[in-house]
N, C-alpha and C positions, 0 to 999 in steps of 0.2 A: 426721813428715815429713821427716825424711832419708828415708826407706824409699820414700816418695813422691817426693821429688825424684828419687832414684836410677834407678827403674823411668819416671818421665819422663826422663830422658836417656839411659835406654836405648832406649827407643822409640824417640824421637828420631833417634839414631845408626843403630840399624837400619834405619830406613825411610830415613836418609840414604843408607845403602851399598846397598838393594834400588832406590834410585831412580837413585842414580847407574850401576849394574849395567847397566840400562836404556836410559840417555844411551850407557853404552858398546856395548851391542848396536847400538842405532840409527845410531849413528856409522859403524861397518864396513858399513850397507845404503845403499840406495840415496835419493836426497836426499829428506826429508820435504815442505818446503816449494821453490818456486819462488823464493821472494823473501819478505825481510822488510821490512815499511814500518813505521818508526818514528816516534812523535810523542812529546813530554815537555820536561822540564826539565832539570836540569845529571843526574840521577842518567840519564838514557841519551844527555846530546849525547855525541857522539863526533867534534866538530871543529867544530862550527857556528858557534859565538863565536871558534874560532881564525880564521875565515876572515872576519870582519866585524870586526876590531877597531875601524876606522874611528868605528863608530856606537855601539860599545859603552863606558862609565867604565872606569877603572881598575882597580876591584874585580872586573870580570868581566872582566880579563883574566891575571888570575894564574896560571891554571891554561895561562897559554902560559909561561910560568917552570919552571928545575926547584925543588924537586925533582919536581914532577906528572910524571906516565908513567916517573920511575923503573926501574919494579920490572919493566915486563916489554917495554916500548918502549924504555925505555931515553934517551929525550927524551919532553919534552913532544908533544901529540896535541891538546890541548884537552879530554880528559876530565879530570872532575875527583877524580881520584883517583891514586895510585900506581900505576895498571896498566890493568886493565880493567872493565870496568862489567857488570851483570848483561847488556846486550842485546849484550855481544861474548859472555860464554860460551854464551848461549841460540845465536846464529848459529853458533858452531862447532862445537855438537854436534848441530846442524841441518843440518851441510854446507853451511851459507851463508857465503860470504865477509864479515869484516867489514863492515858499513854504513859505506858514505862518507857524509860529511854534504852537505847540501843546496849550502850556500852555497861550497862549495869546488867543485863542480859548476859553479853558477850562474857564478859570478867566473872559471872558466876554469883553477883551479889545480889542478883534478884532472882528469886527461887517463883514464888507467886507468880509466872507470866501464864497468858495465852495469846500465842502469835495471832490468832483465830480472832482476836480481841483489839488489834491494832497495837503498832510500834512507833517509837517516835526517833527517829534521825537526825535533829536537826541540835544544832551546838553553838554554844557561845560563840559568838567572831569567826562565823564561819562565811565565805564569799561566794559566789557563785562560780568567780574567777578561781583556778588553781593559785597557791600562795607563790610559786614559780615566779608566774606573771607580774608581781610588785615587787619581787626580789631581782628581776631583772632591770625595775625601774630605779633602783635604788630604796625601795619601800620595804624596811624591815621591820616595819610596826605591826604586822602582819601577822596575830597573836598564834594562828592554828593554820593547817591546812586539810581542816575536815571541810573542805568543799562540798559544793552541791553534786560535785561528780562524784566525791568521796563515798559521802550518804548513800548515793544511788547504789553503789557498789556495796555498801552494808545489806541494803535490800535485798540485794541479788544473795548475798551469802546469807540471808536469811530465806528466801525464798523457798528453799526444799521443807522447811517448817512449817510454811502456809500452806504450800500443798505439793501434792506430789503427782503432778498430771497437768499437761499440756490444759486438757480440758476442764481440770479441776482447776487450776490456777484461773483460768476464764470467769470462771461461776467465782470463786472466792474472791477473785479481785473486781469483777464486773459490780460484786455489791457492795466495795467498801468505796468509803469517800477518802480522796487523796488530797492532802494539802501541801502544797508546792510552793512552800514560801510562808512568811515573807523572807525573801531571800534577794538579795543584791543592794542592801544597803550599807553593808560592810565593804562594798567594791567600790562606794563613792567614800564611806566616811575615812577607811586609812588614807586615801591620798587628801582630801580634804583636810584633814586633821593636820596634814602635814603644810598646809597651805598652797597645795597644789593648785593651779589657775584651773578655774570653772571650765575654761574653755578646752582643758586638756583633760579633764575629768568625763567631759560629756564626751569625747570621743569613744571611752570605756562603754558607752551603753549599747554597742549594738554587739560586743560582744559579749555582756553579760547578759541582753535579751539570748543571743543565740545560746549559751547554755543552760538557761531555764527551758527555752522551748525544745533544747536537743534531750533534757531530762524527761519533758511533758508526753514526748514522742516515744520513748523507750517506756514509759508505763503506758500508753495507750496501746503499744505494742504488745506487751505483754498480758494485758486486759482490762486494763484501768477504764472506765466507765463514765465516773465522775468527779472530776479533778477541781479545786479551787485553788485559784493563784491572785494571791493578795500582792495589791501594791505597797507602795512606799508609804511609809508616814510624813506628814509635812515636817523637813527637817530644818524649814526656815522657825520651826516653834521650838525647837529641843533646845533643851537648858543647854547645853555643854557649848551647842553651836551659839547661842547667843551669849555665851562667855567668851568664848575662841574670838568671836569676830565682832564683837562689841566695839559701837563707834558709837561716837556723838552727831553723827550726820543724821537726824530724824529720816530724809526721806529714804532710806536703807529699810524703813521697818511699815508694816502695814498699819491698820488701825488698833489691831490684837496684838502690836507688840513682837510680831516675827519677821524675822529676813525676809524681805521679798524675792531677792536675787537665788536665796535657796528654795524655797519656794516652788519658783518659776522653774529652777533645775529638776525638781521631783517631779512637778505636773509634766514637764518635757519627758521623763524617763516614763512614768505611769503611762504616757499616751504613748509612745513606744512600745510598751511593754502588751498593752491593752491593742493593739493595731496587731500586735503577732498570734494574740490570742483569737482576733479574727480570723486570721489566716491560717490558723491550725483549726477552729472550728468548721471551715469551710473545707479541709482536706478531713476532718472527718465529723461526718455529718451525724453520725449515730453519737456521739461521744459528747456530754455535757460539759465543756468546759467554760467555767465560771470567773470570772474576775471580781475580785472583792475589794473594794474601793477603800481600803484603809483610810487615806488621805483623805475625804470629804466626811468619813465616820466621825473622825475626832477631830476634826477642824472646828464645827460648833462648841467644842467643848473649852478651847484655846479661842474664841470670840466670845463667846458669852457664857464664863464659868458658873457662875451665881446659878444661872440657870437651870445648870444640870446637878447641883448641889455640890458644887466645889467653893470655897471661900480664899482660897490661895492663887494666886496671880501667877502668869505664865514666867515669872523672874524669878518664882520660888522651886524649890525642890525639898521633898521631906525629907530625906538623909543626904542633905549636901554634897556634891563631888568634890566639893573643896569646903574647909570650913573658914570661920568667919576670914582668916587671913586670904585669901584669896592668892597671894602667891605661892601658897603651898601646894603644889601640884603634884607630891607625892600622897598627899591624903584623901583617900576614897571613902564611900559608904562602903562598909564590911573592917575597916579599917579599925586598929585599938582606938578608941576615943571618940569616935564618929559616931554621934548619938540621931537616930531618927526623932521627928517629928511623935507628935501623940497621936495624932489623929490622922493617920495615912488617907481615909476616906476625902479628906477636904483638898486634896492634894491630885495635880494632875501626874506631875512627875513626880518620881519615883527616888532616883539617884540621878536625875541631872542627864542621863542616858534612856533609861527604860520608863515606864509609867507605873503609877499604882493598879492595886486591884482594881479599885473603883473605876478607874479611866476604860480597863479592859471590859469591864465588865459592861461597859458603854458602846464599846466599839465592837461587841459581841452580841450587842442588842438583847439580854437577857434580864437585864435588871426587872424585877416582878412591879407590875404595876401599883400606884397607888390609888388609883380606882378602875372600875372595869371599863374598856373601850366603848365609844358608841357601837361599835360594830362589832360586838362580840359575840352575836349569835351569826353573823356570817362568816366569822374567821371558824367558829366551830363548825358550819358548813361546808368549808373550805376540806377542814382535816377528814371529815366525813365522806368526802369527797375524793379522798387521794386513790388513784388507781395504781399506784406503787408507792408506796410510803416510802421509802427511800429517796423519791425524787422531790418531796415535799421538803425534807430536809435540805435539800439542797437547794431549795430553796429560801430558804432562811438565810443562807448566806447572799443569794442571789437579791437580798433585798436590803443588804447594807446597801449595796448599788443602787438600789433604788431609792430608797430613803434620800441616801445624797441628792439625787435627783431631782428631789420633791421639795426637798429644805432650801434648795436655791433658788424655789420660790416661780420655778417654770414647769409646765409638763414634761413627759416625757418627747413627745410630740406637739408643734404645733395647731396640726389640723389632721383631720383620717378624708381620702377617699376614697370610695367604696363602688366595687361595680358587682353585678351579678343577678340573681333570680331571687325567688321569694322565699328563702334561706336569708335574704340579707335586704327586701324590700321594704324601706320602712313609709313608701306613702306614693311611689312614682307614678305607679298604674290607677292608683285612688287618684290624685288629681292632673291626669291627662285625660280624664273624660272619654278614653279611647271606649271603653265599658261600663255599662253602669250595674250589670247584672252578677259580677264578681261576687262568689259566694265571701269573699273574706271582708269585703264592703260593709258585712252587717252584722248585728248580735248573734252570736256572743263573743263574737271576734272580739278583744281587747277587753275582756272585760275585769282580769284579775289586775293589771296596773293602770293603765287609762281610763277604765269603767267607761268608754266606748270605741268602738270601732278607730283606728288609725291606718288603714291601710296594708297593717300587720299580719300576715296569715300565720296568727297565733292568740294565744289567749292575752298574752302581752308581751313584754320585749322580747328581741331575738338576739343572738349571738353576737352582732354588732353594737347594740347598746349598751351590753355588758362591758365589752372591750373599750368602747367609747368612754361608761364610767370608770372604770379603771387607769385609762390614761388620761384623766382628770379634761376630757373633751367635754363640752358642755351638751351638746344634742346634736343627734344625726338627721341633716334635715334633705329632704328628697329633692335633688333639683327640677324635677318639672312644676313643683310645689312654689318654688320659687322664681321659677322663670313666667309661671303665669301670674303670679302677683298674690300668691294666698299666703305666701310666709314672708316672714321677714328677711331681707337680704343676707347673703354668709357674711360671716368675719370671722379673722383668726382667733382660734381655739375654738371653732365649730366643726362639726364633720359636715361633707357632704355626699349624697348617696345619687349613683347613678343606675342601683339594681332595680329591674323589674319583672312583676310577676309573670310566668311563663316566658321568662327569656332563656334562648340557647345560646352556645358559642358560636355553631353554625348560621348561617343566613337563612331564613325562611326561604328563600328558592331552592334550598338544598333539599328539603322537606318535600317541597311542592315536585320536585323533578323525582322524587321517590315515591311519591303518593301517599305521605304522610299529612294528616293534620295537626297544626301547633296550636292551635286556638285563636286569640282572637288579636294578638299581637305579633308585631315585628322588631319589638325592642331589644335587637340581639348584642352580644357585646362590642360587635363594631361602630354599632347605633349609638349605643351609651357610650365607647369612647370619642365619637363625632362630637357627644352633649360635651364630654371633659373638653375639648378642642377649644368649641363656643365658649364656651367656660373660662377658658384661658384669657380672653381678653377683658376680661371683669375681673378676674384673679388678680393679674399682674399690670401694674403702672409701669412697668420697665421691665426690660430684662435681666436685672441685678434680683429684683423684689421678686422674679417670677422664678431665679434661680433656686433665692434660699427661700420661700416659702415651699416649692416642691422636695427641695433636700431635706425640708425639719419636718417634713409629713408622713403620714403611713399609707400607703396604698395597700388596698384589700382587693385583689383580682377572685372572687369569686364566693361564695362556691358558683361555679357556674357550670355545665356540660351535662348536670344530673338530668336537664331537660331532652338535651339530645338525645339519648337513648331512652327515655322515659316514654317519650312519644310513642317510636315507633314500639318498645315493648307493650304499650297500654292495646296497641293495634295486633300483638302476638307476632312481630318478627321474631326471626329466628336468631338467636343468639350467638350464631356465625354471622351472620349478616351483620347485627349492631357492631360487633366486634371489627369489621372491617370500617366502620365509621371513627373508632378512637383517634386513629393517626390526625386524622382532618379538624378533630376537637382540638386535642394538643394544640395542631398548628395554632387554631383560631385563638385559644388562648395564650400561646407562648409570642405572637406578635402584638399584640396590643402592652403586653408586659416589655417586649424590647420597645417600643415606642415611648412609652412612657419612661423609660432609662435613658432612652436618648434627650428628652423634654429636659431630666434632672432630677426626677425619681433616685433615692436613694434608700428606703426601706420598702420592700413589695413583699406582701403576704399573699399566698396563693393556698386556698383549702382547697381540700380534699373532698370527696362525696361522703357520706355517710353512710351505714350498713341500711341501705333501704331494703335489702331483703327481710327486714326485721318490722317497712311498715305496712299497716294494715292493708295499704289499699293493695300491694303485691300481693299480700297474703291470702285477700278474697281474690283478687283476680287471678293468682295463681294456685287456687286451693286443690288440692290433690290429698286423694287416701295413702299414697305411698309413704310412706313415715321414712324412707330414703332418700328422700327429696330435702328432710329438714333438718336443722342440728340440733343443741340438745338443749337451747335455747329456746327452739319454734321455729327459728327464721330460715327462709329459703335458701339454702347452701348456694344453688345455683346462681343465684341472685348477688348474694353477697360475695360470691368466685367474681362475679363479671366486675363488681365494683372495686374489689382489690386491685383487679388487672388493671382497670383504668388508672387508679389512684398511684400503682406503680410506673406505668407510664408519664405521669403526670411529672412523679418525683424524678422519673429520669431525666425529663427535659429541664426540672429544674437545676438539676445537677449543671445538666450541659449549660445554661444561659449561667450558672456562678463561675463557670471556667470563664466564658466569654466578658464577663462583668466581676472580675475579682473583689471592684470597689465597692459593689454594692450589697446589701444584706438583702438576698432572697428568702424568705422562708416558707417551708411547708406546712400547715395549718393541718393536721393532721384529723380530722374529722372524725372518720370511721372509727378509730382508735380510740377516740377521746367517748363517743358516745357507746360502743361496744358494754363496754364492763354496766353501764345500765341496764341493757338487756338482759345481760349474763346473772349480775347479782341485784337486780332492784331494790330488794329489802334493803341491804345494804346502804342505799343512798335516799333512802325513805318513799319509794316507791312501792304503789299496791299493787299497781296496776302496769302488764308489761309489756302486750301487744294489742291490748283493746285499746282503742281512742277513747279519749274524753268524750268528743263531741259527736255523735252518730246518727245512725237511725237503722240499727240492730242487725244482727247476723254475730259470728264467731267473732267479729273483731270490730262489730260497732260501726262497719263501714257499708255505705250503698252507696253506689255511684248515682244510682237513681233519683236521690234526696240524699244530698250532701251538707254537713256544716253550713248554717249560715241559710240553708233555708227554711221557709216558711214549718213548723212543726218539728222543724229538728231543732233536738235540746241538749245542752252540755252536761256534766256530771257536775256534782256539787263544788270538786274540790280537784281542779286539775292539777294541782301541784301532786297528787297519788298518781297521777298519770304521766307515762315517758312521750306518748302519743298525742296529739291535738285533735287534729280531724282525719285522720288515717294517711295524712300526706306528710302533716308538718307536725312538729313536737313543739311540746307546751314550754312557756315561762322556765318552769321549773328544770326541764333538760336543756335548756338553751344556758342556763346561769352554770349548772356544771360543765357542760362542755366547755363556756368560756373560761370558766376558772381552771380547766383543765388545759387550755392553750394557754392562760395568761401565766398562769405560777405551776404548772404540772410537767409533763414528761413529753406531752404529746407535740409540740412546738417549738423553735426557738424561740418564740413569745414569751417562754419564760424567765430569759435572760432580756426582753425587749428594749428596756430604757437603758440599761447598760451599752445594749449594742447599737445604739443610733451615734453614729461615729461625727454625725454632722455636729450634735450638742458640745459645744465651747470650743471644738476643736481650733478652729481655725485663725483665731485672731489670740486669742491668748494663754495658748497652751494648757488648758486645764480642762480636767473632764467634771462635768458639771452634769 
């Protein structure tokens, strides 16, 4: 147990340092978002209550007195803490000024404000539901009616100051970050403070989530593109709840001293919120809707406070909600005579209800590291590779969820099962012995990472390798290698790859019928799926275990389909003819996805095709003196136009499948747009050679079909990391790495929130999000 806890803390600290380094790198670059617009309650209020004292009861104005604000601002600002809040740290690290409170602007008290830099609409005591809901239930302790709906109305009132046309608003709001919450906590706090039963409070959850969802939909319709929606903190660890519901029954508390029933309720609410965000993400696939896991971000602080620099236990608050005489319910932090502790940074709880600046800093994951993380070079590359800077900032918030996954001691997914062609094959054709003259089997293939050929058609690792590494999966084993006894058997925590070099989505008979040669293999997608079905008998010992494994695994179906038009194009078939194949190719991809879902798959990633009009092979094969055939990068426009046509049809089919299977996460991985910026602006990403292959035998693009990479006498460049293209057909490890980073952590796939989107993890038994 002790070693497990130590490992848990080590992972949490290492991830914290890694995230911090990325934030620091981003802080030195251009601003990620134009503005931040924030809604919520006292966890996000930067002064709205401060500027509206005439309508608030005295209990809601305590934050206007010292010692509130003593740590950072050295005077009260209306923030319910000794210093900055989570929203302040996010703003600082994104290069946005600390958010001005709307009511201060409206009342004319704040003059120096720029609506284009963001505004805060959050108010202490705010609820998601209108106060009339609680009044009808006889609850008169709701201090304010500045509900989420009211805050959204304020935003609408301010909108003409932000943008003055529909198109202008779309642009401004699309480049802004929206923080919708934390909101909803007070909807439960108010009734629970009155000892309302947990069963009744639970009935409010759908109503609260509906209000939050409605606000998100309105913002999206106005033009919002990136929304962060936080869950609730662990209420059972809250100092006031621990005092209000204090009991001598030790079974009511967990190891950290938190009330178990309250935390279970919080997890239940967070789960329902998360499910609604998943639903909204499907409805709005072009919008980034991000769940920020406040619960798991703060939980380690309560469980092992000393590991995070806190010396005081869960039962202590810096500025006690009540003085030494616990029967004096009227004396709170901010009242005369209540003195705060000397060093708030030693405390998690500030006033019994809210947290200290030090705790908020940890939740925001921006505390400067005490030493450089081991992967600081990688994090620098990640920032440099940002295709849209603002999406990388969204990643920082996403990482709160990813960190929560990791610190519980498990990877996001237990396994990966992948299908495809040479873009994904990690050795199946190599171990099949069907052909011995495949060029990818000989040096210089594999020279960069493996130092020897591995059956991969690159100088090193592929996109699937990097995705597996990111998700904590140990290795990507080729199925044929295991089947033939050349590799150790599979175990949970590893990936199994069924992809084969030269594979097509359509069966080889299709190409035989149209007179097109497809090479030496018939390992089509349907064949690969048959392999997977055979593997199932080994994979599962029972239907229950099979269901669990498939539910908790990531399925990567592709890239596949590229060879279905490569082979016809290689023999100069017309674009019109090849275009007629697309519906059949899409159907051949869709069919196994449907079958995988029927078997129990819950998460399926479907990559598109990368811009093959930029490949040295196509550029050589279709070389022309007609400059109009090329774009500004030098890529063949008609080939890339066709690729985009295919990718769009694939996305349309994925969208159709999402409608049929709303309980399944089906993601499109945009290889095309992830790779295109590398060709458009190579030096930005560290490349010196754009269209020329690293390994080849001369010609304008260093590609010669009669003497290809891997054949005797064909040499590779000295430094493949300077090249985008490896052998004229495939890409270098450096390129694969950047594409994978854009997919896993960037704007070109729902993989940017992959770990948090795995609804199967922790949902089924204990109502926790882990």
